[in-house]
C-alpha positions as CSV (number, residue, x, y, z in Angstrom):
1,X,-50.7,-21.3,-17.2
2,X,-49.1,-22.4,-13.9
3,X,-47.3,-25.0,-11.9
4,X,-48.5,-28.5,-11.0
5,X,-48.6,-28.8,-7.2
6,X,-49.1,-32.0,-5.2
7,X,-50.1,-31.7,-1.5
8,X,-49.1,-34.8,0.5
9,X,-51.0,-35.5,3.7
10,X,-53.9,-33.5,2.3
11,X,-56.5,-34.9,4.8
12,X,-54.6,-33.7,7.8
13,X,-54.7,-30.4,9.6
14,X,-51.6,-29.0,7.9
15,X,-52.4,-30.5,4.5
16,X,-55.9,-28.9,4.5
17,X,-54.3,-25.6,5.5
18,X,-51.8,-25.9,2.6
19,X,-54.6,-26.3,0.1
20,X,-56.4,-23.3,1.6
21,X,-53.2,-21.2,1.7
22,X,-52.4,-21.9,-2.0
23,X,-55.9,-20.7,-2.9
24,X,-55.8,-17.7,-0.6
25,X,-52.5,-16.5,-2.0
26,X,-53.5,-17.2,-5.6
27,X,-50.5,-19.4,-6.2
28,X,-50.0,-19.9,-9.9
29,X,-51.3,-23.4,-10.3
30,X,-52.2,-25.3,-13.4
31,X,-53.2,-28.4,-11.4
32,X,-53.5,-29.3,-7.7
33,X,-53.4,-32.9,-6.6
34,X,-54.4,-34.1,-3.1
35,X,-52.4,-37.2,-1.9
36,X,-52.7,-39.2,1.3
37,X,-52.4,-42.8,2.5
38,X,-54.4,-45.7,0.9
39,X,-57.0,-45.6,3.7
40,X,-57.8,-41.9,2.9
41,X,-57.8,-42.4,-0.9
42,X,-61.2,-41.5,-2.4
43,X,-62.0,-38.9,0.3
44,X,-62.7,-35.3,-0.8
45,X,-60.9,-32.1,0.3
46,X,-61.6,-28.5,-0.6
47,X,-59.4,-26.3,-2.6
48,X,-60.4,-22.7,-2.5
49,X,-64.1,-21.6,-2.5
50,X,-65.5,-23.9,-5.1
51,X,-63.2,-26.7,-6.0
52,X,-63.3,-30.2,-4.5
53,X,-60.4,-32.6,-5.0
54,X,-60.5,-36.4,-4.8
55,X,-57.7,-37.7,-2.7
56,X,-55.3,-40.1,-4.5
57,X,-53.1,-42.8,-3.1
58,X,-49.6,-41.5,-2.4
59,X,-48.0,-45.0,-2.7
60,X,-49.0,-45.4,-6.3
61,X,-48.9,-41.7,-7.5
62,X,-46.5,-40.9,-10.4
63,X,-44.8,-37.6,-9.7
64,X,-43.6,-37.1,-13.3
65,X,-44.5,-33.6,-14.4
66,X,-45.1,-32.3,-10.9
67,X,-43.3,-29.0,-10.2
68,X,-43.9,-28.6,-6.4
69,X,-44.7,-31.1,-3.7
70,X,-45.9,-29.6,-0.4
71,X,-45.6,-32.4,2.1
72,X,-46.8,-33.0,5.7
73,X,-47.5,-36.8,6.0
74,X,-45.3,-37.7,9.0
75,X,-41.5,-38.2,9.1
76,X,-41.5,-41.9,8.3
77,X,-43.7,-41.4,5.2
78,X,-41.6,-38.5,4.0
79,X,-38.4,-40.5,4.3
80,X,-39.9,-43.0,1.8
81,X,-41.7,-40.9,-0.8
82,X,-39.8,-37.5,-0.8
83,X,-36.6,-38.9,-2.6
84,X,-38.9,-40.6,-5.1
85,X,-40.7,-37.4,-5.8
86,X,-37.4,-35.4,-6.1
87,X,-36.0,-38.0,-8.4
88,X,-39.0,-37.5,-10.7
89,X,-38.0,-33.8,-10.9
90,X,-40.3,-32.2,-8.4
91,X,-39.2,-29.6,-5.8
92,X,-40.2,-31.2,-2.5
93,X,-41.0,-28.8,0.4
94,X,-41.3,-31.1,3.4
95,X,-42.9,-30.0,6.7
96,X,-41.8,-33.1,8.7
97,X,-38.7,-33.3,10.9
98,X,-37.0,-36.0,8.8
99,X,-34.8,-33.9,6.5
100,X,-34.3,-30.7,8.7
101,X,-30.8,-31.4,9.9
102,X,-29.5,-33.0,6.7
103,X,-26.6,-30.7,5.7
104,X,-27.6,-31.1,2.0
105,X,-31.2,-30.0,2.6
106,X,-31.9,-26.2,3.1
107,X,-33.9,-25.4,6.2
108,X,-35.7,-22.2,5.3
109,X,-37.9,-19.4,6.6
110,X,-38.2,-17.0,3.6
111,X,-38.1,-13.8,5.7
112,X,-34.9,-15.0,7.3
113,X,-32.7,-17.1,5.0
114,X,-34.2,-17.3,1.5
115,X,-30.6,-17.2,0.1
116,X,-30.2,-20.8,1.4
117,X,-32.6,-22.0,-1.3
118,X,-29.8,-21.9,-3.8
119,X,-28.6,-25.3,-2.5
120,X,-31.9,-27.1,-3.1
121,X,-30.8,-29.2,-6.0
122,X,-28.4,-31.3,-4.0
123,X,-31.3,-33.5,-3.0
124,X,-34.3,-31.8,-4.5
125,X,-35.8,-31.3,-1.1
126,X,-36.3,-28.2,1.1
127,X,-37.2,-28.6,4.8
128,X,-39.8,-26.5,6.6
129,X,-38.7,-25.9,10.1
130,X,-40.5,-26.8,13.3
131,X,-43.6,-24.5,14.0
132,X,-42.2,-23.1,17.2
133,X,-38.8,-22.4,15.6
134,X,-40.4,-20.6,12.6
135,X,-42.1,-17.9,14.6
136,X,-39.2,-17.4,16.9
137,X,-36.6,-16.9,14.2
138,X,-38.9,-14.5,12.3
139,X,-38.8,-12.3,15.4
140,X,-35.1,-12.9,16.2
141,X,-33.6,-12.3,12.7
142,X,-34.0,-8.5,12.4
143,X,-32.8,-8.0,16.0
144,X,-29.8,-10.3,15.4
145,X,-28.8,-8.2,12.4
146,X,-29.0,-5.1,14.5
147,X,-27.3,-6.1,17.7
148,X,-26.0,-9.6,17.5
149,X,-27.8,-12.3,19.6
150,X,-25.7,-14.3,22.0
151,X,-28.3,-16.3,23.9
152,X,-32.0,-17.0,23.9
153,X,-34.1,-18.5,26.7
154,X,-37.5,-19.4,25.4
155,X,-40.6,-20.9,27.0
156,X,-43.3,-22.0,24.6
157,X,-47.1,-22.2,25.1
158,X,-48.0,-24.5,22.3
159,X,-51.6,-25.2,21.1
160,X,-52.9,-28.8,20.8
161,X,-53.3,-28.4,17.0
162,X,-49.5,-28.9,16.8
163,X,-50.3,-32.6,17.8
164,X,-52.8,-33.1,15.0
165,X,-56.5,-33.6,14.8
166,X,-56.5,-36.4,17.5
167,X,-54.9,-33.9,20.0
168,X,-57.6,-31.3,19.2
169,X,-60.3,-33.9,19.7
170,X,-58.8,-34.9,23.0
171,X,-58.9,-31.3,24.4
172,X,-62.5,-31.0,23.3
173,X,-63.6,-34.4,24.7
174,X,-61.8,-33.9,28.0
175,X,-63.3,-30.4,28.4
176,X,-66.8,-31.7,27.8
177,X,-66.2,-34.6,30.2
178,X,-65.2,-32.3,33.0
179,X,-68.3,-30.1,32.5
180,X,-70.7,-33.1,32.6
181,X,-68.7,-35.0,35.3
182,X,-67.7,-37.9,33.1
183,X,-64.3,-39.7,33.4
184,X,-61.4,-37.9,31.7
185,X,-59.6,-40.2,29.3
186,X,-56.0,-39.7,28.1
187,X,-55.0,-41.1,24.7
188,X,-52.8,-38.5,22.8
189,X,-51.3,-36.7,25.8
190,X,-49.4,-38.1,28.8
191,X,-51.5,-36.1,31.2
192,X,-54.9,-34.4,31.2
193,X,-54.7,-31.4,28.8
194,X,-58.1,-29.8,29.6
195,X,-57.6,-27.0,32.2
196,X,-53.9,-28.0,32.5
197,X,-50.5,-27.4,31.0
198,X,-48.0,-30.2,30.1
199,X,-44.2,-29.4,30.1
200,X,-43.6,-32.3,27.7
201,X,-43.7,-32.2,23.9
202,X,-42.1,-35.1,21.9
203,X,-39.8,-37.7,23.5
204,X,-37.2,-37.1,26.3
205,X,-33.5,-37.1,25.4
206,X,-30.5,-38.1,27.5
207,X,-29.8,-34.6,28.8
208,X,-33.4,-34.2,30.1
209,X,-34.6,-31.9,27.2
210,X,-37.4,-33.0,25.0
211,X,-36.9,-33.4,21.3
212,X,-39.1,-30.4,20.7
213,X,-36.8,-28.3,22.8
214,X,-33.7,-29.7,21.0
215,X,-35.3,-28.9,17.6
216,X,-35.6,-25.2,18.6
217,X,-32.0,-25.1,19.5
218,X,-30.4,-26.9,16.5
219,X,-32.8,-25.4,13.9
220,X,-32.2,-21.9,15.1
221,X,-28.5,-22.4,14.7
222,X,-28.9,-23.8,11.2
223,X,-31.3,-21.1,10.0
224,X,-29.9,-18.0,11.7
225,X,-26.4,-18.4,13.2
226,X,-24.5,-21.4,14.7
227,X,-23.1,-19.2,17.4
228,X,-26.4,-18.4,19.0
229,X,-27.1,-20.3,22.2
230,X,-30.7,-21.4,22.8
231,X,-32.4,-22.9,25.9
232,X,-36.0,-23.9,25.5
233,X,-38.8,-25.2,27.6
234,X,-41.7,-26.4,25.5
235,X,-45.2,-26.6,27.1
236,X,-48.5,-27.8,25.7
237,X,-51.4,-25.7,26.7
238,X,-55.2,-26.1,26.4
239,X,-55.5,-23.8,23.3
240,X,-56.8,-25.1,20.0
241,X,-54.8,-22.9,17.5
242,X,-51.9,-20.6,18.0
243,X,-48.5,-20.9,19.6
244,X,-47.1,-18.3,22.1
245,X,-43.5,-17.8,23.2
246,X,-41.9,-15.9,25.9
247,X,-38.4,-14.9,24.7
248,X,-35.5,-13.6,26.8
249,X,-32.7,-12.4,24.6
250,X,-29.1,-11.4,25.4
251,X,-27.3,-9.3,22.8
252,X,-23.7,-8.6,22.0
253,X,-24.4,-4.9,21.7
254,X,-26.8,-2.5,23.5
255,X,-30.4,-2.3,22.1
256,X,-33.3,-0.5,23.7
257,X,-36.9,-1.6,23.8
258,X,-37.7,1.4,21.6
259,X,-35.1,0.5,19.0
260,X,-36.3,-3.1,19.0
261,X,-39.9,-2.0,18.5
262,X,-38.9,0.2,15.5
263,X,-36.8,-2.6,14.0
264,X,-39.5,-5.1,14.3
265,X,-42.2,-2.8,12.9
266,X,-40.1,-2.5,9.7
267,X,-39.4,-6.2,9.4
268,X,-41.2,-8.5,6.9
269,X,-43.8,-10.9,8.2
270,X,-44.1,-9.2,11.6
271,X,-46.9,-7.1,13.3
272,X,-46.1,-5.3,16.5
273,X,-48.9,-4.8,18.9
274,X,-47.3,-3.4,22.0
275,X,-49.3,-1.0,24.2
276,X,-48.7,-1.0,27.9
277,X,-52.4,-1.1,28.7
278,X,-55.3,-3.6,29.1
279,X,-55.6,-5.6,25.8
280,X,-52.5,-3.9,24.4
281,X,-51.0,-7.3,23.4
282,X,-51.8,-10.3,21.2
283,X,-53.0,-13.7,22.3
284,X,-53.6,-16.9,20.3
285,X,-57.3,-16.2,19.9
286,X,-56.6,-13.1,17.8
287,X,-54.0,-14.8,15.5
288,X,-56.0,-17.8,14.3
289,X,-56.1,-17.5,10.5
290,X,-53.5,-14.7,10.4
291,X,-50.3,-14.9,8.4
292,X,-48.0,-12.7,10.4
293,X,-46.0,-13.3,13.5
294,X,-47.2,-10.9,16.2
295,X,-44.8,-9.4,18.8
296,X,-45.9,-7.8,22.1
297,X,-44.6,-7.0,25.6
298,X,-41.2,-5.6,24.3
299,X,-39.2,-4.6,27.3
300,X,-35.7,-4.3,28.6
301,X,-34.3,-6.9,31.0
302,X,-32.1,-5.3,33.6
303,X,-30.9,-8.6,35.0
304,X,-28.6,-9.3,32.0
305,X,-26.4,-7.0,30.0
306,X,-28.0,-6.0,26.7
307,X,-31.2,-7.9,27.5
308,X,-34.7,-7.8,26.0
309,X,-37.9,-9.7,26.6
310,X,-40.6,-10.3,23.9
311,X,-43.9,-12.1,23.7
312,X,-44.4,-13.7,20.3
313,X,-47.6,-15.3,18.9
314,X,-48.5,-17.0,15.6
315,X,-50.9,-19.3,14.0
316,X,-49.0,-22.6,14.0
317,X,-51.0,-24.1,11.2
318,X,-50.4,-21.2,8.9
319,X,-47.0,-19.5,9.4
320,X,-45.8,-22.4,11.5
321,X,-46.5,-24.9,8.7
322,X,-48.6,-24.3,5.6
323,X,-47.9,-20.7,4.9
324,X,-44.2,-21.0,5.3
325,X,-44.1,-23.9,2.8
326,X,-46.1,-21.9,0.2
327,X,-43.8,-18.9,0.8
328,X,-40.8,-21.1,0.1
329,X,-42.4,-22.1,-3.2
330,X,-43.1,-18.5,-4.0
331,X,-39.5,-17.6,-3.2
332,X,-38.2,-20.4,-5.5
333,X,-40.2,-18.8,-8.4
334,X,-39.3,-15.2,-7.5
335,X,-35.6,-15.9,-7.1
336,X,-35.3,-18.0,-10.3
337,X,-34.6,-21.4,-8.6
338,X,-37.5,-22.8,-10.5
339,X,-38.2,-22.0,-14.2
340,X,-41.3,-20.1,-15.3
341,X,-44.5,-22.0,-15.6
342,X,-45.1,-23.7,-19.0
């Protein structure tokens, strides 16, 4: 026996990863339903090693009897269907940006603030944070508990998979065009992404920050502590999978690199690979398909009182999206927020 789970946006990068993660972690399912837009209905997607699901039309699907909805269809679509699914009794775990800053919707990274799940019934919806925020707060949380974080300056190096399949295709197509001396065409990105970096993710805001940078600031405050100051620069890089972040952290109390290394090694969801030698650190190539957040280059920053620097890498499609959503569902069951499976 198990839970009925619907995956919305099942034909996209994150939706497919959600299906794979449910299977990998042996989530207790009685039935899995794949949902997408009308134009994708009838397509087939894989669930686990040997199951194939026929995609159904989200617009006409009846959510009655569904226990969990794992959702990644885009913010506008979520705004329309998520309340409908919640009204039918489902627990909606939404990966889009639409509900994240709603005060009645918990914004959760299970290793950091699973206790916030207790408020999920206000709207029946739980928000999955932004991919770059998730891996950052997983690394920050145990250090914040130990020494109190005052300020974080972060520069991200975000893979193109964060922009979806079209973005991944554009990196591939542009790279091939350069090698064969064809014209380089831009469709998804504002500038050439192949052999380049673009300091622009999402739209620009009035203060000059991009919305991606704003998300990291406000989401960290909601998840971890409203008193923490965050300044972000979000950069798209020519990597297919895996986001990297350079963190500079100012603490309220002294903390050494050795102390931080020990704390992080004992924290859930973190792997520390920090050797001051060639190859003694982690890069995106090594984390593709991995569940943990990896921390390297832990060192003290003498330019600021109680300062540390970290290098943080994670698979943005797994921990940055699909895995975190599945972990939320697991925490809902573990902590008794959802009843036992029929």
